C-alpha positions, 0 to 999 in steps of 0.5 A: 168794768173788767169783772164781766169782760169775759162773761156773756149774758143772754136776755130772752125777750126784746121788749122795753124791759129786755132792752133796758136789761141788755143795755145795763148789762152791756155797760157792766162789760157783759157780751150781751145778746137779746133773743126775741120770739117775734119775727119782726121788730116789735109794735106796741099797737099804739098802747100808751105808757105813763112815764115814771122815773124808773121807766125813763131812767135810761134816757135821763141818765145815759142819753144826753141828747134826748129829753123826756119831753122830747118823747112824751106828751104831758098833762097838768090835771087829774080829772073825773068826768061824769054824766053829761060830761060834768067834771065831778072831781079835778086836781093838779097832777103833772104826768107825762105819757108816751107810746110803747112804740116810741120808747121801744124805738129809742132803746133799740136804737141804743142797743143796735140790731147786731146782737138783737135776734128776731124769730128765736123762741126759747124752749128749754134750758139747763145750767151747771155751776159755770153757765146756762145752756139755752135751747131754742125751737129753731134748733139753736143752742147758746151758752151764757154766764147769765140768762135774764128772762124778760119775756112777759106774762107767758114767760118760758123762763117762769114755766121752766123754773116755776112750773107750778105757777099759773096766771090768775084771772082777776074777773075783768078785762081791759079793752084798749084803743086809741083815736086820733085827737082830730077825730073827736068832737071839740067838747071831748077834745077839750076834756081829754086834751090836758088831763089824765081822765077817768070815768067811774061807773057801777063796777067799771071804770075807764082811764084816758090820756093823750099819747104821741102819734103813731110816728112819735108826733107830739104836737097837738092835732097829731097825737092819739087819745089812749084809753083802757076800759075795765069791764067785768067778764065771768071767767071760764067759758064766757071769757074763753069765748070772748078771747077766741079770735076771728081765726078761731084761736084762743088768745090767753094774753091779748086779742090783737087789734082787728082780731076781736070778734065783731059781735063783741066790738059791737056790744062794747060800743053800744054799752059805752052809751049807757055806761060811760060819760059822753066823752069816754063813750065817744072815744070808745065808739070812734076806735077803729079796732079796739082790742082785749087784754084779760087782767091777770095776776102772777105772783112768785116767791123766787126770781133768782135761780143760780145764773137765771133771773126773771124780771118784769111780767115774767116774775110779777104781772101786776094789774095796770091800775098803778101804771107801773108795769114798765117801771117795774121791769126797769126797776128790776133791771137797774137793781140787777145791774147794781147787785152784779156790780157789787158782786165782783164778777160773781153772777150767782152771788149778785142774783142772790143779793138782788132777789129779796128787794125785788120780791118785796117790791113785787108783792107790795105792788100786787097787793096795792093794785088788787085793792085798787081793782077791787074798789072799782070793779067789785066794791064800788068804793073808788073815791076820786079824791082818795090819793091812794088811787094815784099812779106810782110803782112804790106807792101813790105818786112815788 
């Protein structure tokens, strides 16, 4: 790929999306550096990921030594669990799941650590026709031919390029947690073992599935049972109070495990007894340190700015109901690589060609997950038999 051999790319954000973009840009011939604001190697806090084709495309196309099955667990059923643990709906559904940490470790292993810089917080930038100057809180400055911001919901790149755009709160939060499968009852394990499971109640729903253990273990008996429980919380002071951590700091994006105020954890576990099926309630009540993420929407009308690109949650933050977050940022990265490859070495032309398709995808995904969230949390019209509610980046089951 001689067109980019003398060009440099910087990726801001060293998570799954940032690493995917960095690997693809390096394959094009760019000299690539990744700058991650966290001072230590990242930890997904046990969060689960539903694998879609874009999510694992790097593994399936560029890693001949690793199969998707080697990094994930699977299920063969979509199951809805109601009162008394009755199965109120069930259908065949093949899905695979992994943990955020498991996938991240594979990508970091491929990229390496020589050009992966921890503890560097991007603060500002300027660009001219020839390149971008990036400034960091540490005082460091770097110049590149291309800068890709993959720095998530609180993206510095988005704030600098589109300062008028702000996250919009959906009206509900996601409580997340994991429990070792050996710590739940036999009945609960049997219901959740081989299924993507839901319990739906009045203005609430919970999604559950098995993921690899903390060390990547895939064997039954060593996995984790992962969940997200969506609960309505009024915005404003009520939400601000809930998102204030034990240290007294406001947490706009996530209150980390161990930092959620004890009174909210206690209320969560008590409410599980009356709002959820017994299996789901047991999972929530056995969680040592559940944590909270407010469910936010971010929508933009530009992703390309000369030599600067926004990808993933830095551009569009979509509610988790389609399980498409990691697939979307991977799609952005792969499409960007394709457009740059076709640009004959001209970064601005490549970004201009890349932008329309990914904007269209982002808007369509947001429209879909907003509708899914409204059906569950507001209108109580979530129908377990409706295939429109299935996972998928490009549409149900796609």
